[in-house]
VEXLO-463623 format. One record per residue (C-alpha): residue number from 1; residue in three letters; x, y, z. Coordinates in steps of 0.5 Angstrom, whole numbers, plus 2048, in hexadecimal, padded with zeros to 3 digits. Layout:
# residues N
ATOM resi resn   X   Y   Z
ATOM  NUM  Ala   X   Y   Z
...
# end
This chain:
# residues 335
ATOM resi resn   X   Y   Z
ATOM    1  Unk 82B 790 82A
ATOM    2  Unk 82D 794 831
ATOM    3  Unk 834 793 82F
ATOM    4  Unk 833 796 828
ATOM    5  Unk 830 79C 82B
ATOM    6  Unk 836 79D 82F
ATOM    7  Unk 83B 79C 82A
ATOM    8  Unk 837 7A1 825
ATOM    9  Unk 837 7A6 82B
ATOM   10  Unk 83E 7A5 82C
ATOM   11  Unk 840 7A6 825
ATOM   12  Unk 83C 7AC 825
ATOM   13  Unk 83F 7AF 82B
ATOM   14  Unk 846 7AD 828
ATOM   15  Unk 845 7B0 821
ATOM   16  Unk 842 7B7 825
ATOM   17  Unk 849 7B7 829
ATOM   18  Unk 84D 7B6 823
ATOM   19  Unk 849 7BB 81F
ATOM   20  Unk 84A 7C0 825
ATOM   21  Unk 851 7BF 825
ATOM   22  Unk 852 7C0 81D
ATOM   23  Unk 84E 7C6 81E
ATOM   24  Unk 852 7C9 823
ATOM   25  Unk 859 7C7 81F
ATOM   26  Unk 857 7CB 819
ATOM   27  Unk 855 7D1 81D
ATOM   28  Unk 84E 7D1 81F
ATOM   29  Unk 84C 7D3 826
ATOM   30  Unk 846 7D3 82A
ATOM   31  Unk 841 7D9 829
ATOM   32  Unk 844 7DF 82C
ATOM   33  Unk 841 7E6 82B
ATOM   34  Unk 846 7EC 829
ATOM   35  Unk 849 7F0 82F
ATOM   36  Unk 844 7F5 831
ATOM   37  Unk 846 7FC 830
ATOM   38  Unk 840 7FF 833
ATOM   39  Unk 83E 802 82C
ATOM   40  Unk 838 7FC 82B
ATOM   41  Unk 835 800 831
ATOM   42  Unk 832 805 82C
ATOM   43  Unk 82D 800 829
ATOM   44  Unk 827 7FE 82C
ATOM   45  Unk 822 7F8 829
ATOM   46  Unk 81C 7FB 825
ATOM   47  Unk 816 7F6 823
ATOM   48  Unk 816 7F8 81C
ATOM   49  Unk 81D 7FB 81A
ATOM   50  Unk 821 7F6 81E
ATOM   51  Unk 825 7FB 822
ATOM   52  Unk 825 803 822
ATOM   53  Unk 82A 808 825
ATOM   54  Unk 828 809 82D
ATOM   55  Unk 822 80E 82D
ATOM   56  Unk 823 814 832
ATOM   57  Unk 82A 812 834
ATOM   58  Unk 831 815 834
ATOM   59  Unk 837 811 835
ATOM   60  Unk 83E 812 836
ATOM   61  Unk 842 80C 833
ATOM   62  Unk 84A 80B 832
ATOM   63  Unk 84C 80E 82B
ATOM   64  Unk 84F 808 827
ATOM   65  Unk 855 80D 825
ATOM   66  Unk 859 80D 82C
ATOM   67  Unk 85B 814 82A
ATOM   68  Unk 854 817 82A
ATOM   69  Unk 850 819 830
ATOM   70  Unk 84A 814 832
ATOM   71  Unk 844 815 82D
ATOM   72  Unk 83D 818 82F
ATOM   73  Unk 837 815 82B
ATOM   74  Unk 830 818 82C
ATOM   75  Unk 82A 815 82A
ATOM   76  Unk 823 818 82A
ATOM   77  Unk 81C 816 829
ATOM   78  Unk 81C 80F 825
ATOM   79  Unk 823 80F 825
ATOM   80  Unk 825 814 820
ATOM   81  Unk 82C 817 821
ATOM   82  Unk 82C 81E 823
ATOM   83  Unk 82F 823 81E
ATOM   84  Unk 82F 82A 822
ATOM   85  Unk 830 82C 829
ATOM   86  Unk 829 82E 82A
ATOM   87  Unk 825 828 826
ATOM   88  Unk 820 825 82A
ATOM   89  Unk 81F 82B 82F
ATOM   90  Unk 819 82E 82B
ATOM   91  Unk 815 82D 825
ATOM   92  Unk 819 82F 81F
ATOM   93  Unk 815 832 819
ATOM   94  Unk 81A 832 814
ATOM   95  Unk 819 82D 80E
ATOM   96  Unk 81C 827 80F
ATOM   97  Unk 822 822 80C
ATOM   98  Unk 822 81B 80E
ATOM   99  Unk 828 817 80D
ATOM  100  Unk 827 80F 80D
ATOM  101  Unk 82D 80A 80C
ATOM  102  Unk 832 806 811
ATOM  103  Unk 838 807 815
ATOM  104  Unk 83B 80C 810
ATOM  105  Unk 835 811 810
ATOM  106  Unk 834 810 817
ATOM  107  Unk 83B 812 819
ATOM  108  Unk 83D 80C 81C
ATOM  109  Unk 844 80D 821
ATOM  110  Unk 843 814 820
ATOM  111  Unk 840 819 825
ATOM  112  Unk 83A 81D 824
ATOM  113  Unk 83D 823 821
ATOM  114  Unk 841 81F 81C
ATOM  115  Unk 83B 81B 819
ATOM  116  Unk 839 81C 812
ATOM  117  Unk 832 81F 814
ATOM  118  Unk 835 824 819
ATOM  119  Unk 83A 826 814
ATOM  120  Unk 835 827 80F
ATOM  121  Unk 831 82B 814
ATOM  122  Unk 837 830 815
ATOM  123  Unk 837 831 80D
ATOM  124  Unk 82F 832 80C
ATOM  125  Unk 82C 836 812
ATOM  126  Unk 825 837 80F
ATOM  127  Unk 823 82F 80F
ATOM  128  Unk 823 82B 815
ATOM  129  Unk 827 824 814
ATOM  130  Unk 824 81E 817
ATOM  131  Unk 829 818 817
ATOM  132  Unk 825 812 817
ATOM  133  Unk 82B 80D 815
ATOM  134  Unk 82D 807 819
ATOM  135  Unk 833 803 819
ATOM  136  Unk 833 7FC 815
ATOM  137  Unk 82C 7FE 812
ATOM  138  Unk 82C 7FD 80A
ATOM  139  Unk 827 7FF 805
ATOM  140  Unk 821 7FC 808
ATOM  141  Unk 821 7FE 80F
ATOM  142  Unk 823 805 80C
ATOM  143  Unk 81C 805 808
ATOM  144  Unk 819 803 80F
ATOM  145  Unk 81C 808 813
ATOM  146  Unk 81A 80D 80D
ATOM  147  Unk 813 80B 80D
ATOM  148  Unk 812 80C 814
ATOM  149  Unk 815 812 815
ATOM  150  Unk 811 815 80F
ATOM  151  Unk 80B 814 813
ATOM  152  Unk 80D 818 819
ATOM  153  Unk 80F 81E 815
ATOM  154  Unk 80D 824 812
ATOM  155  Unk 810 828 80D
ATOM  156  Unk 815 823 80B
ATOM  157  Unk 819 825 804
ATOM  158  Unk 81F 821 803
ATOM  159  Unk 820 81A 805
ATOM  160  Unk 828 817 804
ATOM  161  Unk 829 810 804
ATOM  162  Unk 831 80F 805
ATOM  163  Unk 832 808 801
ATOM  164  Unk 839 804 802
ATOM  165  Unk 83A 7FD 7FE
ATOM  166  Unk 839 7F9 804
ATOM  167  Unk 832 7FB 805
ATOM  168  Unk 830 7F6 7FF
ATOM  169  Unk 832 7F0 804
ATOM  170  Unk 82F 7F3 80A
ATOM  171  Unk 828 7F3 806
ATOM  172  Unk 828 7EC 805
ATOM  173  Unk 82B 7EA 80B
ATOM  174  Unk 831 7E6 808
ATOM  175  Unk 833 7E1 80D
ATOM  176  Unk 83A 7E4 80E
ATOM  177  Unk 837 7EB 810
ATOM  178  Unk 832 7E8 815
ATOM  179  Unk 838 7E4 818
ATOM  180  Unk 83C 7EA 818
ATOM  181  Unk 837 7EE 81B
ATOM  182  Unk 836 7E9 821
ATOM  183  Unk 83D 7E9 822
ATOM  184  Unk 83E 7F0 822
ATOM  185  Unk 838 7F3 826
ATOM  186  Unk 838 7ED 82B
ATOM  187  Unk 831 7EC 82A
ATOM  188  Unk 82C 7E8 826
ATOM  189  Unk 828 7ED 822
ATOM  190  Unk 823 7EB 81E
ATOM  191  Unk 825 7EE 817
ATOM  192  Unk 820 7F0 812
ATOM  193  Unk 821 7EF 80B
ATOM  194  Unk 81D 7EF 804
ATOM  195  Unk 81E 7EA 7FE
ATOM  196  Unk 81C 7EB 7F7
ATOM  197  Unk 817 7E7 7F4
ATOM  198  Unk 816 7E4 7ED
ATOM  199  Unk 80F 7E8 7ED
ATOM  200  Unk 813 7EF 7EE
ATOM  201  Unk 810 7EF 7F5
ATOM  202  Unk 815 7EF 7FC
ATOM  203  Unk 814 7EA 801
ATOM  204  Unk 816 7EC 808
ATOM  205  Unk 818 7E8 80E
ATOM  206  Unk 81D 7E8 814
ATOM  207  Unk 823 7E4 815
ATOM  208  Unk 827 7E3 81C
ATOM  209  Unk 82D 7DF 81D
ATOM  210  Unk 82C 7D8 820
ATOM  211  Unk 82E 7D7 827
ATOM  212  Unk 82F 7CF 828
ATOM  213  Unk 831 7CC 82F
ATOM  214  Unk 838 7CB 831
ATOM  215  Unk 83A 7D1 82C
ATOM  216  Unk 83F 7D4 831
ATOM  217  Unk 842 7CE 833
ATOM  218  Unk 843 7CA 82D
ATOM  219  Unk 847 7CC 826
ATOM  220  Unk 843 7C7 822
ATOM  221  Unk 83C 7CA 824
ATOM  222  Unk 83D 7D1 820
ATOM  223  Unk 840 7CE 81A
ATOM  224  Unk 83A 7CA 81A
ATOM  225  Unk 835 7D0 81B
ATOM  226  Unk 839 7D4 816
ATOM  227  Unk 838 7CE 811
ATOM  228  Unk 831 7CD 812
ATOM  229  Unk 830 7D5 812
ATOM  230  Unk 833 7D6 80B
ATOM  231  Unk 82F 7D0 808
ATOM  232  Unk 829 7D2 80B
ATOM  233  Unk 82A 7D9 807
ATOM  234  Unk 82E 7D7 801
ATOM  235  Unk 82C 7DB 7FB
ATOM  236  Unk 82B 7E1 7FE
ATOM  237  Unk 831 7E5 7FB
ATOM  238  Unk 82E 7E4 7F4
ATOM  239  Unk 828 7E8 7F6
ATOM  240  Unk 82C 7EE 7F9
ATOM  241  Unk 82C 7F3 7F4
ATOM  242  Unk 825 7F2 7F1
ATOM  243  Unk 822 7F2 7F8
ATOM  244  Unk 826 7F9 7FA
ATOM  245  Unk 824 7FC 7F3
ATOM  246  Unk 81C 7FB 7F5
ATOM  247  Unk 81E 7FD 7FC
ATOM  248  Unk 820 804 7F9
ATOM  249  Unk 81A 804 7F4
ATOM  250  Unk 816 804 7FB
ATOM  251  Unk 81A 809 7FE
ATOM  252  Unk 818 80E 7F8
ATOM  253  Unk 811 80C 7F8
ATOM  254  Unk 811 80E 7FF
ATOM  255  Unk 814 814 7FE
ATOM  256  Unk 810 816 7F8
ATOM  257  Unk 809 815 7FC
ATOM  258  Unk 80B 81A 801
ATOM  259  Unk 80E 81F 7FC
ATOM  260  Unk 815 81E 7FF
ATOM  261  Unk 81B 81F 7FA
ATOM  262  Unk 81F 818 7FB
ATOM  263  Unk 827 817 7FA
ATOM  264  Unk 82B 811 7FA
ATOM  265  Unk 832 813 7FC
ATOM  266  Unk 837 80D 7FA
ATOM  267  Unk 83C 80E 800
ATOM  268  Unk 841 808 7FF
ATOM  269  Unk 841 802 7FA
ATOM  270  Unk 846 800 7F4
ATOM  271  Unk 846 802 7ED
ATOM  272  Unk 841 7FD 7EB
ATOM  273  Unk 83C 7FE 7F0
ATOM  274  Unk 83C 806 7EF
ATOM  275  Unk 83B 805 7E8
ATOM  276  Unk 835 800 7E8
ATOM  277  Unk 831 804 7ED
ATOM  278  Unk 833 80B 7EA
ATOM  279  Unk 830 808 7E4
ATOM  280  Unk 82A 805 7E7
ATOM  281  Unk 828 80B 7EB
ATOM  282  Unk 829 810 7E5
ATOM  283  Unk 825 80B 7E1
ATOM  284  Unk 81F 80B 7E6
ATOM  285  Unk 820 813 7E7
ATOM  286  Unk 822 812 7EE
ATOM  287  Unk 827 818 7F0
ATOM  288  Unk 82E 815 7F1
ATOM  289  Unk 834 818 7F4
ATOM  290  Unk 83B 814 7F3
ATOM  291  Unk 841 816 7F7
ATOM  292  Unk 847 817 7F3
ATOM  293  Unk 84B 813 7F9
ATOM  294  Unk 84A 80D 7FD
ATOM  295  Unk 84D 80E 805
ATOM  296  Unk 854 80E 804
ATOM  297  Unk 858 80A 80A
ATOM  298  Unk 85B 811 80D
ATOM  299  Unk 853 813 80E
ATOM  300  Unk 851 80D 812
ATOM  301  Unk 850 80D 819
ATOM  302  Unk 856 809 81C
ATOM  303  Unk 854 802 81F
ATOM  304  Unk 84E 802 81C
ATOM  305  Unk 84E 804 815
ATOM  306  Unk 848 809 814
ATOM  307  Unk 848 810 811
ATOM  308  Unk 84B 815 815
ATOM  309  Unk 849 81C 817
ATOM  310  Unk 84D 81F 811
ATOM  311  Unk 84A 81A 80C
ATOM  312  Unk 843 81C 80E
ATOM  313  Unk 844 823 80D
ATOM  314  Unk 846 822 806
ATOM  315  Unk 840 81E 805
ATOM  316  Unk 83C 824 808
ATOM  317  Unk 83F 829 804
ATOM  318  Unk 83E 824 7FE
ATOM  319  Unk 837 823 7FF
ATOM  320  Unk 836 82B 801
ATOM  321  Unk 838 82C 7FA
ATOM  322  Unk 835 827 7F6
ATOM  323  Unk 82E 827 7F9
ATOM  324  Unk 82A 82E 7F6
ATOM  325  Unk 826 82E 7FC
ATOM  326  Unk 82C 82E 801
ATOM  327  Unk 830 833 7FD
ATOM  328  Unk 82A 838 7FD
ATOM  329  Unk 829 837 804
ATOM  330  Unk 830 838 805
ATOM  331  Unk 830 83F 801
ATOM  332  Unk 82D 845 804
ATOM  333  Unk 82C 848 7FE
ATOM  334  Unk 827 843 7FB
ATOM  335  Unk 822 843 801
# end
């Protein structure tokens, strides 16, 4: 019996060694996080949202574009990104416009004054722009952010959700997204998600990428982690669209309860995605703004890929003309 047990153990060890050799031979490696460029420092852990921008902080970080100066990020109370030079210094009694969304709306990779919120503020001085967008958020986290912001604010008139196609996979915590977020950030955030249910409701939870022993030493362990994580969360892709639609309807409901005018802004996605959501939003009487252009290659930040300051200015110009309340606020003759 002892001989059989020893033989079994030796066979398992040999099989594992062979599997490790094969895993490495086809390009797999032990787990490694992305090389830290310092930009993950703008986030801090949050018990409900998973993460948010670092509250009450000013960070100077290297630009992704080597030809540009360092980037200044300024985040105020609750991690809101600063949208004008005096914001946060004293109470502001102007009517409020809230922005929620992900990194496009946040202005990731851009200094404060080139971000979308700041550029809208420059064009609409009679409103205060409150930019609560956070990089890597989808619709669900944007909804949570919107609900929390509204409870702490008075005189909010408009809420804008900056929507891109990738938010669909974030909303259901697709395995590939959670893995990429973990690799990119260098941290194992708990990712909030929602899943549509057959009865028309949403189920909520949090997902965290696994951390198995020896993942930093053996190439086979990350392969096994990934296979298990994909299997555990299989089937979520079929729920992405329905889940996203229900979350947007919840955004509308949240705004309607506070008499806030709600807009969904389709920032970037393919033609099918734009067509589907334009029809869905119109059918549900939700204000929708579709930009007639995606972000061209020359207007992406070199070394990163997010929209540059010039493209954010185009968005700000377009929104200033497309939203009646912004047009009125920008026209002294109408005040």
